[in-house]
N, C-alpha and C positions, 0 to 999 in steps of 0.2 A: 515411223515418222525421227523416233530416236529426240539425241540430244536437237537435230535441227529446229527442231520446232523451235527452239530455244533464241537460236541465232541471231534473228530480226531484233530481239529486243535488246546486243548489246552491240550489234554491227556499229550503230549510231558512233559509235566511237571512232569508227577509223575514219569519221570527216571532221573530225576534231581539228587535223592538220591543217586541212584544205580551210576552215573557217577559218582561221588566222592569216595565213599566211594567202587567199585570194584576194584579199581586199589590201592588200600589198602591194600587192604584184600583177593583179589580174587589172584590167579594165571595168572602171565595174559594172559595164551591160553587160559583161562576160558574168562577172563573179556574180551579181546579182542572181541572173537567170539558172548556174550551176548551181549555187547554192540553197536557191530554193526547188528545185528539179530532185535535186537529193535527200532533202527533208523530207516532202513530199512524200514521196518514191520510200524513202527505210516509216516515215509513219503509218503508211497505209498497212506496209508488212507487218511492221511490226502488229498494231491492231487487230490485225486479221491473227496471228500463230495468240495472240492475248485471248482470242476470241473461241479460238479452236483448242484453247487449253482451258477453259474457260468452260465448255460442254463437258467434257466431261468431267470437269468437279462438279457444274452443274446436275449431273446423272448422277451422282452418287448423293446428295441432298431427299431423305426423305420426302415422297409430298411432292415433287417436281413435277410439273406437263410434260415433260420430256419421255420418249418410249422409255421401258424398264429395260430393253435388252439393250439402251444405251451404257447401261451402267456393268455390260456383262465385261466379265475380267480381259477376254482380249479387246473390248475398248481402252479399258483401263490402261493397258500395256502397252497401246500405240504410244503412250506420254510416259515419260521417268518422271519418278516420284509423282506419283497422281495423285494418289491423296493430299500432298503440303502442296503440289503444284497449281493444281485445279482446283482447287475451294482458295489458295493464295489469288488466283488469276481472276475470282469471283470481285472480288474490290477492288482489283487494280482495273479491271475494267468499266468496273461503275464510277470509280472516279476519275476516269478517263472521258466516256462519255459526258459527265457532269461537266466538266474542265470545258470540253468543248462546245456544250452548249451553251456554256456563259461567257464564250467568245463570245460566240456568233450571237447571242442574243444584244449583248453589248455594243458591237458592231452596228447590229439593224436600227436599238435605238438611240445610239447617235447618232446616224443618217437620216434618220425617221424627225428628230427633234431639230437637227441641224438644216433641211429642206424647208421645218413649218417656219422657223426663224426668220427663215428666207422667201419665204412665200408672199411678202410683197413687194420681191424687187424680180418678179417676172423676166424672162427675156436677158436678164442682163450675166453676161458672162463671169466678169466679176462683181464680188460683192463684196461691196463697200459698209464696214460695219460703224455704228460709233461709241466705242467703246474704247478703256483707258488702258484696257490690257494687251500689250503689243504680241499680236501671235497675225499668222495666216497658214493656211493650209489648204490644198488640193480637197473639194467634194463632189465626189463623184454621183454619177445622177443616176437612172433609172428606170424605168415607169413611167416614158413620157416625159420626164426631166433632163435638162442636160446638166453637162459637167459645168460645174462654178469656182473659182478660185475665192477665197473668202479672206478677207486680211482689214483690220481696224484698223480706224484713224490716226491712234496711239504708232502705229509700226509705220505709217505714211508718213509719219511726222519724223520720224529718227533717220530714215531713209529719206532727204533730202533731197537728195543728185537724181538726175533723172536716170541716169544710167543705174543707178544700184535699184531704183523700181524698176526698171528693165529686167533687169537680173532678178531681182521677186516673184514678177509675173511668171517672166521664162521659166525660173525653177518650178512654180509651181503649175502650169501648162505641159512641161517635162516629164512632170509625175501622171498626169492624168493620162497624157498620150501615150505611156507605157504603161499603163493601169496599175501602176506599183500597189495601188492599193490591194487587190487581188494578192500580188505575189506576198506581202504583209500578213494577212488576215493566214492566206495560206499557212507559211512557214510559224506564227505564233497558234494557230490550232497544232500542228506538227510537235509544236513542245510542248503541248498540253498532251500529246499522244505520248508520249516517248521524251521524257527528261534530259537524257543523253542529246536530244536534238536542241536544246538552249541554246551552245555555243553559238548556233548557224541560225537561230532569230535573233541575235544579237549583232552578227556577221551583215545578214540583210539588212538590218535596219540601218544600216552605216552605209552598206555599197548602195542599195538605192538612194538614199540621200546626194552620196557623193555621183551617182549616175545621174541627179538630176542636174548638181553643180554643174558636170563637162559641160549637159545641155545648155543651161543657161552660159556660160563660157562660150558655146561657140554661138550663139545667136547675140549674145550683146557685143563679141568680139574681144573681151577685155578679162584676163583671169582673175587680172586685180582689183577689175570694180565689185565683180561676183566674191570676192573675198573677202572686202570690205564691208559688203551689203552682209554679208553669213555672221562678222564681226558684231557690224552694227544691232541686228536682230535680235544676237545673242546674247547681250548684255542687259536686256530687258527685256525679254522674250516671255509670253506664257506658252507653256508646252500645246500641241495639238488635243483637240477633245477626246477623242481615241488614238491608241497605239498603231493601228491600221489604215488612220487617215495622216501622211504625210505631210509633213510642214519644213518652210526656209531650217528655223533653229530649233529641229528636232532635237531633246535630250539628248547627250552621249558628247562624242568627242571633236566636239565644234572645233579648236584648236587644230586637230587632225584633219581635218577638213580643209582648214583653211591654207594648213602647209602645203596641201597636195595641190591646193588650186595656183599656190606660188613656186611649183614647181612647172618642170615642163609636162605636158599634156599627156598622158597612158599612151601605149602601145594599144593601138585596136586588135592585137591579136585575138582570135576566139576563146584557142585554148595556147596552153605553155609549152614550151619546147622540155620533152620528155624529161631530159636529164637536167635538169634543174629542178629547187626545191621544191617551187612549186607546182613542179610540173608532176613529180612524183608523188606529192600529197594529193591532188586531181584523180590522178590513177588510181592511188591507194584508196580515194573516197567513191570511184568509178566503181573498182569491183568490190569494195564493200558494200556497195548498193547493187548489183548486179548478183552478190554472193544473197544476199538480203532476200530477192526477189523469188530467185529459183528456190530459197528454201520458205519463203512461204506458198507459194505456189505447189512443193513438192510436199509438202504441209496438209496444207486443203484438199488435195487429189488423194493422199494417203487417208485423211481422215473418211474423206466421204467414198471410197473403197469399203474402209470398216466397219462404216456405218450404216453402210446399204447391204454390205453382209452381212449384221449383225440383228438387221430389221428381219421381223417375218413378214410373208408374202402375204 
C-alpha cells in the first residue's frame, strides 16, 4: 500500500477551492449535487483507509481477537510507520464512528419528535403550529408518513403579503421535492468522518437554501418577493430543530441569499467552463476524488491479499 493509504485522508483539501467558488459561480442545484457527491465519496474513501490502518494497529495489541498472523512483519510492512499510524488509527476511527452515530441519532430523534408533535394533524401537508417563535422547516416523511411543511403562526404574521407566504411554502416544498435533507445529512456525516470536509458541509448548507430560493422564485414569479420574504423571516426567525432539516431562514449568510435573488437568475449550466477559476477548481476536486477512490480501492485490495497470504489455511 505504501503512502497511498494515507492519501484519502488529506485529499479533501483539493475540494476546498471549489467549495468556495461553486457557491458563487455555479447554479445552486449543480453546486449542491457536486459538493455533496465529492464529500460523500471522499468521506467513504478516508474511512476505508482509516479502517485498513486500524487493522494493522489492532493486530499489534495483546489479547486482540484478530488472527495472530495479522501481526506478522509482512502485514505491518504494508503500512508505513505502522507502529505509530496503526495505534493512532484506533482512537481516530472510534471518534469517527461515535460522531457519525451521534449525528444519525440526533437526526432520527428530531424527526420522531416532530412527527409526534404533529400526530393530531394527520393528512395535512402544511402544519401550522401556534408558537411565538417564528420558524418554518421541511419535515420529510417515511414509514407511511407524508412530507410536511411546518410553519408557526408567528412567522405567518410576519409574512403578511400573500406573495411572501407563497414564497415560504414554495421554498419548503422545493426542499422536500429535491430531498435536501438527505444531502445535508450526507455532508454532515462526511464532515464527521473527515474534518477536512467541513468547508463542503458549510457550502452545501448554503447552496441547498439557494437552490430552494431559486425554485421559489420560479414558482412565485418574482425574485424580489422571495428576497423580501427571506429578509422578513430572518429578522426574527428561530432556527430549524436540526441542521439536517432545511428551513427558510436557516442560520448563515442570509444577506448573500437576498443579494443573489436581487441579481439576475444564475445560469443553469450543469458544469462550469474548463478555463475559468470555478472550472479549474471543479476539475481539481474531481481529480482529487478520483485519486482518493483509486487509492482506497488499491489499499483495500492490497491489504486483502496481504492478510490472505499471512493467514494460515
